[in-house]
GUKETI-49155 format. One line per field, with one value per atom (N, C-alpha, C, O, CB): x, y, z; atom name; chain. Coordinates in Angstrom, 2 decimals, always signed. Glycine has a CB too. Example, Ala and Ser with C-alpha at 12.3 -4.5 7.8 and 13.67 -1.06 7.14 Angstrom:
2
u <- +13.19,+12.30,+13.20,+14.24,+11.31,+12.85,+13.67,+12.90,+13.41,+14.08 $
v <- -5.69,-4.50,-3.30,-3.32,-4.47,-2.25,-1.06,+0.03,+1.14,-0.60 $
w <- +7.80,+7.80,+7.80,+8.46,+9.05,+7.08,+7.14,+7.87,+8.04,+5.72 $
atomo <- N,CA,C,O,CB,N,CA,C,O,CB $
cadena <- A,A,A,A,A,A,A,A,A,A $
***
This chain:
100
u <- +94.88,+93.57,+93.78,+94.31,+91.97,+93.33,+93.48,+91.85,+90.94,+94.37,+91.85,+90.50,+90.63,+91.70,+89.86,+89.38,+89.18,+89.22,+88.10,+87.96,+89.98,+90.25,+89.25,+88.72,+92.03,+89.07,+88.23,+86.75,+86.47,+88.85,+85.96,+84.55,+84.01,+83.18,+83.87,+84.33,+83.81,+84.36,+85.48,+84.56,+83.18,+84.22,+84.97,+84.57,+83.39,+85.86,+86.84,+86.11,+85.07,+87.34,+86.51,+85.79,+84.81,+84.20,+85.14,+84.46,+83.51,+84.13,+84.93,+82.15,+83.70,+84.37,+83.54,+83.12,+85.24,+83.17,+82.39,+82.22,+83.21,+83.07,+81.25,+80.97,+80.88,+80.71,+79.73,+80.98,+80.64,+79.21,+79.04,+80.50,+78.37,+76.85,+76.66,+75.54,+75.92,+77.57,+77.47,+77.05,+76.96,+76.67,+76.87,+76.47,+77.58,+78.37,+75.51,+77.79,+78.75,+78.73,+77.77,+78.64,+80.01,+80.25,+80.81,+81.09,+80.96,+81.08,+82.05,+83.43,+83.41,+81.64,+84.44,+85.87,+86.63,+86.43,+86.82,+87.36,+88.08,+89.21,+89.63,+88.76,+89.58,+90.75,+92.07,+92.80,+91.13,+92.32,+93.40,+93.26,+94.13,+93.94,+91.96,+91.60,+91.11,+91.00,+90.72,+90.87,+90.44,+91.69,+91.67,+89.70,+92.87,+94.25,+94.78,+95.28,+95.13,+94.75,+95.17,+94.54,+95.20,+94.73,+93.39,+92.48,+93.06,+93.42,+90.57,+93.08,+93.52,+94.88,+95.28,+93.33,+95.69,+97.00,+97.17,+98.12,+97.63,+96.23,+96.13,+95.57,+95.89,+95.48,+94.67,+94.11,+95.49,+95.68,+92.74,+96.13,+96.95,+98.26,+98.95,+97.28,+98.42,+99.63,+98.99,+99.63,+100.36,+97.86,+97.58,+97.54,+97.82,+96.31,+97.07,+96.84,+98.37,+98.48,+95.85,+99.45,+100.69,+101.43,+102.33,+101.09,+100.73,+101.23,+100.66,+101.23,+100.84,+99.52,+98.91,+99.54,+99.65,+97.86,+100.03,+100.75,+101.90,+102.11,+101.10,+102.73,+103.97,+103.74,+104.60,+104.73,+102.50,+102.62,+102.15,+102.36,+101.67,+101.55,+101.28,+102.54,+102.67,+100.20,+103.58,+104.74,+105.76,+106.51,+105.25,+105.60,+106.09,+105.28,+105.98,+106.22,+104.22,+103.43,+103.75,+103.67,+102.18,+104.14,+104.68,+105.99,+106.18,+104.97,+106.89,+108.26,+108.06,+108.69,+109.12,+107.16,+106.89,+106.45,+107.09,+105.87,+105.50,+104.81,+105.83,+105.93,+103.59,+106.60,+107.66,+108.67,+109.12,+108.48,+109.01,+109.97,+109.28,+109.86,+110.52,+108.14,+107.05,+107.01,+107.04,+105.61,+106.95,+106.58,+108.29,+108.36,+105.78,+109.35,+110.52,+110.85,+111.75,+111.52,+110.13,+110.31,+109.15,+109.14,+110.49,+108.27,+107.11,+105.91,+105.17,+107.69,+105.94,+104.60,+103.33,+102.18,+105.06,+103.73,+102.54,+102.59,+103.64,+102.60,+101.03,+100.66,+100.98,+100.81,+99.43,+101.42,+101.64,+100.66,+100.84,+101.90,+99.53,+98.47,+98.21,+97.82,+96.79,+98.30,+98.54,+99.42,+99.10,+98.99,+100.55,+101.88,+101.20,+101.24,+103.39,+100.80,+100.45,+99.32,+99.18,+100.11,+98.54,+97.56,+97.91,+97.27,+96.30,+98.79,+99.30,+100.00,+99.82,+100.11,+100.96,+101.80,+100.87,+101.21,+103.22,+99.89,+98.94,+98.25,+98.19,+98.02,+97.76,+97.12,+98.20,+97.90,+96.48,+99.51,+100.40,+100.77,+101.03,+101.53,+100.79,+101.04,+100.08,+100.38,+101.35,+98.92,+97.59,+97.57,+97.40,+96.14,+97.73,+97.92,+98.83,+98.54,+98.30,+100.20,+101.13,+101.08,+101.82,+102.20,+100.02,+99.70,+98.68,+98.51,+99.35,+97.85,+96.88,+97.54,+97.02,+96.05,+98.64,+99.21,+99.82,+99.54,+100.17,+100.70,+101.13,+100.07,+100.44,+101.92,+99.13,+97.92,+97.56,+97.47,+96.70,+97.32,+96.90,+98.01,+97.75,+96.55,+99.10,+100.22,+100.31,+100.61,+101.58,+100.13,+99.97,+98.71,+98.71,+99.73,+97.77,+96.37,+96.88,+96.48,+94.81,+97.56,+97.88,+98.70,+98.60,+98.59,+99.57,+100.64,+99.97,+100.18,+101.83,+99.04,+98.26,+97.47,+97.42,+97.34,+96.99,+96.04,+97.05,+96.86,+95.19,+98.21,+99.03,+99.29,+99.01,+100.11,+99.95,+100.34,+99.33,+99.63,+100.66,+97.97,+97.06,+96.53,+96.05,+96.09,+96.70,+96.60,+97.47,+97.11,+96.80,+98.79,+99.92,+99.85,+100.40,+100.96,+99.05,+98.84,+97.66,+97.58,+98.24,+96.94,+95.88,+96.46,+97.33,+94.80,+95.81,+96.09,+95.25,+94.06,+96.29,+95.84,+95.12,+94.81,+94.21,+95.89 $
v <- +40.38,+40.78,+39.81,+38.75,+40.72,+40.07,+39.19,+38.66,+39.35,+39.86,+37.29,+36.53,+35.93,+35.39,+35.65,+35.84,+35.04,+33.44,+33.01,+35.45,+32.65,+31.20,+30.44,+29.37,+30.79,+31.05,+30.39,+31.04,+32.22,+30.57,+30.11,+30.33,+30.51,+31.41,+29.25,+29.85,+30.00,+31.42,+31.87,+28.66,+32.12,+33.35,+32.89,+31.89,+34.70,+33.43,+33.48,+32.82,+33.37,+35.03,+31.79,+31.27,+30.42,+29.91,+32.33,+30.10,+29.11,+28.05,+28.37,+29.80,+26.92,+25.84,+24.85,+24.01,+25.20,+24.70,+23.98,+22.44,+21.72,+24.01,+22.08,+20.56,+19.75,+20.26,+20.32,+18.50,+17.42,+17.83,+18.09,+15.97,+17.78,+17.95,+19.42,+19.71,+17.79,+20.24,+21.43,+22.68,+23.87,+21.28,+22.12,+23.12,+23.55,+22.68,+22.54,+24.78,+25.45,+25.55,+25.92,+26.75,+25.14,+24.96,+26.08,+26.98,+23.97,+26.40,+27.42,+26.51,+25.29,+27.89,+27.17,+26.47,+26.79,+27.86,+26.91,+26.03,+26.49,+27.53,+27.68,+25.19,+28.14,+29.11,+28.79,+29.63,+29.64,+27.35,+27.05,+26.79,+27.05,+25.98,+26.20,+26.13,+27.62,+27.56,+25.14,+28.64,+29.82,+30.50,+31.22,+30.58,+30.24,+30.78,+30.12,+30.86,+30.49,+28.90,+28.10,+28.64,+28.78,+26.61,+28.85,+29.08,+30.62,+30.94,+28.99,+31.42,+32.77,+32.70,+33.32,+33.96,+31.98,+31.77,+31.23,+31.53,+30.75,+30.52,+29.82,+30.64,+30.40,+28.67,+31.75,+32.71,+33.83,+34.22,+33.39,+34.13,+35.20,+34.77,+35.57,+35.53,+33.38,+32.89,+32.75,+33.14,+31.50,+32.27,+32.22,+33.61,+33.65,+31.57,+34.81,+36.10,+36.61,+37.33,+37.14,+36.42,+36.55,+35.90,+36.36,+36.00,+34.69,+33.97,+34.50,+34.39,+32.46,+35.03,+35.91,+36.98,+37.18,+36.40,+37.78,+39.01,+38.44,+38.82,+39.85,+37.52,+37.22,+36.77,+36.99,+36.25,+36.04,+35.49,+36.69,+36.56,+34.07,+37.81,+38.98,+39.56,+40.11,+40.02,+39.66,+40.21,+39.55,+40.16,+40.21,+38.16,+37.46,+37.55,+37.41,+36.14,+37.71,+37.94,+39.18,+39.30,+37.92,+40.10,+41.71,+41.43,+42.00,+42.88,+40.68,+40.40,+39.74,+40.14,+39.53,+38.66,+37.97,+38.94,+38.97,+36.84,+39.78,+40.53,+41.56,+41.76,+41.26,+42.20,+43.21,+42.37,+43.00,+43.83,+41.17,+40.59,+40.43,+40.85,+39.26,+39.87,+39.70,+40.90,+40.84,+39.43,+42.12,+43.38,+43.84,+44.70,+44.49,+43.30,+43.70,+43.08,+43.53,+43.67,+41.88,+41.09,+41.35,+40.71,+39.78,+42.09,+42.66,+41.61,+41.61,+43.21,+40.80,+39.80,+40.41,+39.96,+38.41,+41.32,+41.99,+43.26,+43.90,+41.78,+43.91,+45.24,+45.91,+45.33,+45.36,+47.03,+47.97,+48.15,+48.40,+49.25,+48.00,+48.63,+47.05,+47.25,+49.51,+45.97,+44.67,+44.74,+44.36,+43.73,+45.22,+45.60,+46.72,+46.49,+46.52,+47.50,+48.56,+48.38,+48.92,+49.67,+47.44,+47.13,+45.84,+45.70,+46.92,+45.01,+43.98,+44.59,+44.24,+43.01,+45.62,+46.25,+47.41,+47.59,+47.00,+48.09,+48.52,+47.54,+47.83,+49.08,+46.45,+45.46,+44.85,+44.71,+44.31,+44.50,+44.20,+45.21,+44.83,+43.85,+46.66,+47.48,+47.77,+47.94,+48.33,+47.83,+47.91,+46.77,+47.06,+47.73,+45.61,+44.50,+44.52,+44.09,+43.60,+45.17,+45.22,+46.28,+46.38,+45.22,+47.20,+48.37,+48.23,+49.00,+49.50,+47.03,+46.48,+45.62,+45.66,+45.75,+44.86,+43.96,+44.93,+44.81,+42.79,+46.08,+46.77,+47.48,+47.59,+47.59,+47.83,+48.49,+47.52,+47.87,+48.79,+46.14,+45.21,+45.01,+44.93,+43.86,+44.94,+44.62,+45.81,+45.56,+44.32,+46.88,+48.16,+48.22,+48.83,+49.42,+47.47,+47.42,+46.06,+46.09,+46.98,+45.20,+44.05,+44.38,+43.81,+43.05,+45.41,+45.86,+46.74,+46.66,+46.50,+47.74,+48.36,+47.44,+47.69,+49.25,+46.60,+45.70,+45.18,+45.36,+44.38,+44.52,+44.09,+44.86,+44.50,+43.83,+46.17,+47.16,+47.60,+47.82,+48.21,+47.70,+47.93,+46.71,+46.98,+48.37,+45.58,+44.35,+44.47,+44.31,+43.03,+44.78,+44.99,+46.18,+46.26,+45.37,+46.87,+48.06,+47.87,+48.59,+49.15,+46.73,+46.53,+45.87,+45.00,+45.64,+46.48,+45.83,+44.90,+45.14,+46.64,+43.74,+42.54,+42.54,+41.60,+41.32 $
w <- -23.66,-22.72,-21.80,-22.14,-23.37,-20.35,-19.46,-19.09,-18.64,-18.28,-19.43,-18.82,-17.88,-17.60,-19.51,-17.01,-15.93,-16.09,-16.40,-15.43,-15.99,-16.28,-15.16,-15.44,-16.09,-13.95,-13.00,-13.18,-12.97,-11.47,-13.57,-13.50,-12.14,-12.01,-14.12,-11.15,-9.49,-9.07,-9.30,-8.31,-8.33,-7.62,-6.45,-5.86,-7.04,-6.12,-5.06,-3.79,-3.44,-4.78,-3.13,-1.77,-2.06,-1.12,-0.91,-3.38,-3.60,-4.68,-5.55,-4.07,-4.51,-5.21,-5.80,-4.99,-4.38,-7.08,-7.91,-7.24,-7.20,-9.37,-6.84,-6.59,-7.73,-8.83,-5.88,-7.56,-8.49,-9.29,-10.48,-7.60,-8.31,-8.59,-9.23,-9.65,-7.13,-9.30,-9.75,-8.85,-9.16,-10.71,-7.78,-6.62,-5.89,-5.51,-5.61,-5.61,-5.11,-3.38,-2.71,-5.83,-2.89,-1.67,-0.90,-1.69,-1.62,+0.27,+0.89,+0.70,+0.82,+2.66,+0.43,+0.55,+1.83,+2.40,-0.65,+2.21,+3.48,+3.07,+1.92,+4.30,+4.08,+3.75,+3.09,+2.55,+4.88,+3.19,+2.37,+0.80,-0.04,+2.94,+0.56,-0.50,-1.24,-2.46,-0.38,-0.72,-1.16,-1.67,-2.66,-0.11,-0.90,-0.90,-2.10,-2.95,+0.44,-2.30,-3.37,-4.82,-5.84,-3.04,-4.70,-5.94,-6.29,-7.42,-5.56,-5.26,-5.86,-6.20,-7.18,-4.92,-5.46,-6.05,-7.69,-8.41,-5.12,-8.02,-9.16,-10.03,-11.20,-9.05,-9.81,-10.59,-10.95,-12.10,-9.71,-10.10,-10.02,-10.95,-11.58,-8.45,-10.91,-11.69,-12.98,-13.96,-11.17,-13.13,-14.50,-15.50,-16.70,-14.52,-14.57,-15.20,-15.40,-16.39,-14.24,-14.74,-14.72,-16.05,-16.76,-13.45,-16.12,-17.36,-18.79,-19.87,-17.21,-18.56,-19.59,-20.12,-21.33,-19.18,-19.11,-19.30,-20.02,-21.18,-17.97,-19.42,-20.04,-21.37,-22.22,-19.31,-21.74,-23.16,-24.01,-25.22,-23.44,-23.62,-24.53,-24.61,-25.70,-24.05,-23.86,-23.99,-25.07,-25.83,-22.70,-24.94,-25.95,-27.29,-28.29,-25.50,-27.48,-28.47,-29.21,-30.43,-28.02,-28.38,-28.82,-29.48,-30.56,-27.40,-29.02,-29.48,-30.76,-31.74,-28.48,-30.85,-32.17,-33.08,-34.13,-32.09,-32.96,-33.94,-34.65,-35.86,-33.24,-33.58,-33.93,-34.93,-35.89,-32.46,-34.79,-35.64,-36.98,-37.98,-35.09,-37.06,-38.13,-38.94,-40.16,-37.53,-38.23,-38.73,-39.36,-40.23,-37.33,-38.93,-39.71,-40.79,-41.50,-39.07,-41.13,-42.05,-42.94,-43.99,-41.58,-42.74,-43.53,-43.84,-44.82,-44.93,-42.85,-42.65,-41.85,-41.85,-41.76,-41.28,-40.34,-40.51,-40.57,-38.81,-40.65,-40.56,-39.40,-38.33,-40.74,-39.42,-38.16,-37.21,-36.01,-38.51,-37.86,-36.83,-36.05,-34.90,-37.74,-36.30,-35.69,-34.68,-33.55,-36.55,-34.95,-33.95,-32.78,-31.57,-35.03,-33.15,-32.21,-31.15,-30.05,-32.99,-31.83,-30.94,-30.01,-28.97,-31.73,-30.30,-29.43,-28.43,-27.27,-30.08,-28.79,-27.68,-26.82,-25.66,-28.41,-27.26,-26.38,-25.35,-24.16,-27.16,-25.83,-25.01,-23.97,-22.78,-25.96,-24.47,-23.43,-22.30,-21.16,-24.04,-22.70,-21.99,-21.02,-19.84,-22.61,-21.48,-20.51,-19.40,-18.22,-21.44,-19.80,-19.08,-17.90,-16.79,-19.90,-18.31,-17.43,-16.47,-15.50,-18.02,-16.85,-15.91,-14.98,-14.03,-16.60,-15.28,-14.70,-13.53,-12.42,-15.70,-13.74,-12.68,-11.98,-10.79,-13.11,-12.24,-11.34,-10.36,-9.19,-11.97,-10.61,-10.01,-8.99,-7.82,-11.03,-9.42,-8.41,-7.32,-6.12,-9.09,-7.77,-6.89,-6.01,-4.84,-7.67,-6.27,-5.36,-4.22,-3.16,-6.39,-4.75,-4.09,-2.94,-1.77,-5.47,-3.33,-2.53,-1.32,-0.23,-3.35,-1.62,-0.76,+0.09,+1.30,-1.45,-0.45,+0.57,+1.52,+2.73,-0.08,+1.09,+2.02,+2.99,+4.19,+1.22,+2.53,+3.52,+4.69,+5.83,+3.02,+4.32,+5.11,+6.24,+7.42,+4.27,+5.63,+6.47,+7.62,+8.72,+5.61,+7.17,+8.17,+9.07,+10.23,+7.63,+8.77,+9.54,+10.88,+11.98,+8.47,+10.25,+10.96,+12.46,+13.45,+9.72,+12.13,+12.96,+14.34,+14.38,+12.21,+15.44,+16.61,+17.21,+17.39,+17.41,+17.57,+17.99,+19.46,+19.97,+17.64 $
atomo <- N,CA,C,O,CB,N,CA,C,O,CB,N,CA,C,O,CB,N,CA,C,O,CB,N,CA,C,O,CB,N,CA,C,O,CB,N,CA,C,O,CB,N,CA,C,O,CB,N,CA,C,O,CB,N,CA,C,O,CB,N,CA,C,O,CB,N,CA,C,O,CB,N,CA,C,O,CB,N,CA,C,O,CB,N,CA,C,O,CB,N,CA,C,O,CB,N,CA,C,O,CB,N,CA,C,O,CB,N,CA,C,O,CB,N,CA,C,O,CB,N,CA,C,O,CB,N,CA,C,O,CB,N,CA,C,O,CB,N,CA,C,O,CB,N,CA,C,O,CB,N,CA,C,O,CB,N,CA,C,O,CB,N,CA,C,O,CB,N,CA,C,O,CB,N,CA,C,O,CB,N,CA,C,O,CB,N,CA,C,O,CB,N,CA,C,O,CB,N,CA,C,O,CB,N,CA,C,O,CB,N,CA,C,O,CB,N,CA,C,O,CB,N,CA,C,O,CB,N,CA,C,O,CB,N,CA,C,O,CB,N,CA,C,O,CB,N,CA,C,O,CB,N,CA,C,O,CB,N,CA,C,O,CB,N,CA,C,O,CB,N,CA,C,O,CB,N,CA,C,O,CB,N,CA,C,O,CB,N,CA,C,O,CB,N,CA,C,O,CB,N,CA,C,O,CB,N,CA,C,O,CB,N,CA,C,O,CB,N,CA,C,O,CB,N,CA,C,O,CB,N,CA,C,O,CB,N,CA,C,O,CB,N,CA,C,O,CB,N,CA,C,O,CB,N,CA,C,O,CB,N,CA,C,O,CB,N,CA,C,O,CB,N,CA,C,O,CB,N,CA,C,O,CB,N,CA,C,O,CB,N,CA,C,O,CB,N,CA,C,O,CB,N,CA,C,O,CB,N,CA,C,O,CB,N,CA,C,O,CB,N,CA,C,O,CB,N,CA,C,O,CB,N,CA,C,O,CB,N,CA,C,O,CB,N,CA,C,O,CB,N,CA,C,O,CB,N,CA,C,O,CB,N,CA,C,O,CB,N,CA,C,O,CB,N,CA,C,O,CB,N,CA,C,O,CB,N,CA,C,O,CB,N,CA,C,O,CB,N,CA,C,O,CB,N,CA,C,O,CB,N,CA,C,O,CB,N,CA,C,O,CB,N,CA,C,O,CB,N,CA,C,O,CB,N,CA,C,O,CB,N,CA,C,O,CB,N,CA,C,O,CB,N,CA,C,O,CB,N,CA,C,O,CB,N,CA,C,O,CB,N,CA,C,O,CB,N,CA,C,O,CB,N,CA,C,O,CB,N,CA,C,O,CB,N,CA,C,O,CB $
cadena <- A,A,A,A,A,A,A,A,A,A,A,A,A,A,A,A,A,A,A,A,A,A,A,A,A,A,A,A,A,A,A,A,A,A,A,A,A,A,A,A,A,A,A,A,A,A,A,A,A,A,A,A,A,A,A,A,A,A,A,A,A,A,A,A,A,A,A,A,A,A,A,A,A,A,A,A,A,A,A,A,A,A,A,A,A,A,A,A,A,A,A,A,A,A,A,A,A,A,A,A,A,A,A,A,A,A,A,A,A,A,A,A,A,A,A,A,A,A,A,A,A,A,A,A,A,A,A,A,A,A,A,A,A,A,A,A,A,A,A,A,A,A,A,A,A,A,A,A,A,A,A,A,A,A,A,A,A,A,A,A,A,A,A,A,A,A,A,A,A,A,A,A,A,A,A,A,A,A,A,A,A,A,A,A,A,A,A,A,A,A,A,A,A,A,A,A,A,A,A,A,A,A,A,A,A,A,A,A,A,A,A,A,A,A,A,A,A,A,A,A,A,A,A,A,A,A,A,A,A,A,A,A,A,A,A,A,A,A,A,A,A,A,A,A,A,A,A,A,A,A,A,A,A,A,A,A,A,A,A,A,A,A,A,A,A,A,A,A,A,A,A,A,A,A,A,A,A,A,A,A,A,A,A,A,A,A,A,A,A,A,A,A,A,A,A,A,A,A,A,A,A,A,A,A,A,A,A,A,A,A,A,A,A,A,A,A,A,A,A,A,A,A,A,A,A,A,A,A,A,A,A,A,A,A,A,A,A,A,A,A,A,A,A,A,A,A,A,A,A,A,A,A,A,A,A,A,A,A,A,A,A,A,A,A,A,A,A,A,A,A,A,A,A,A,A,A,A,A,A,A,A,A,A,A,A,A,A,A,A,A,A,A,A,A,A,A,A,A,A,A,A,A,A,A,A,A,A,A,A,A,A,A,A,A,A,A,A,A,A,A,A,A,A,A,A,A,A,A,A,A,A,A,A,A,A,A,A,A,A,A,A,A,A,A,A,A,A,A,A,A,A,A,A,A,A,A,A,A,A,A,A,A,A,A,A,A,A,A,A,A,A,A,A,A,A,A,A,A,A,A,A,A,A,A,A,A,A,A,A,A,A,A,A,A,A,A,A,A,A,A $
***
């Protein structure tokens, strides 16, 4: 399961006093990049968990239902990553088509 590690919406950075202020474009880009990296790390961790669960299933330590659930969660996360990638590429191509 992919969870949002960043509590602040993209473009807003929490201030020390708790009041959110507008972020600069560089800060927003860095925040988005950090969010994407953590999401991809989460998907990789789920994949490693599936491998670990498969190994434990082979030696009889884990029920097959837990293996199926872990595999399905990892598959859904990977599908989500693929769809996000496709949308990012579409957005980039649309921006490249714009005339200035």
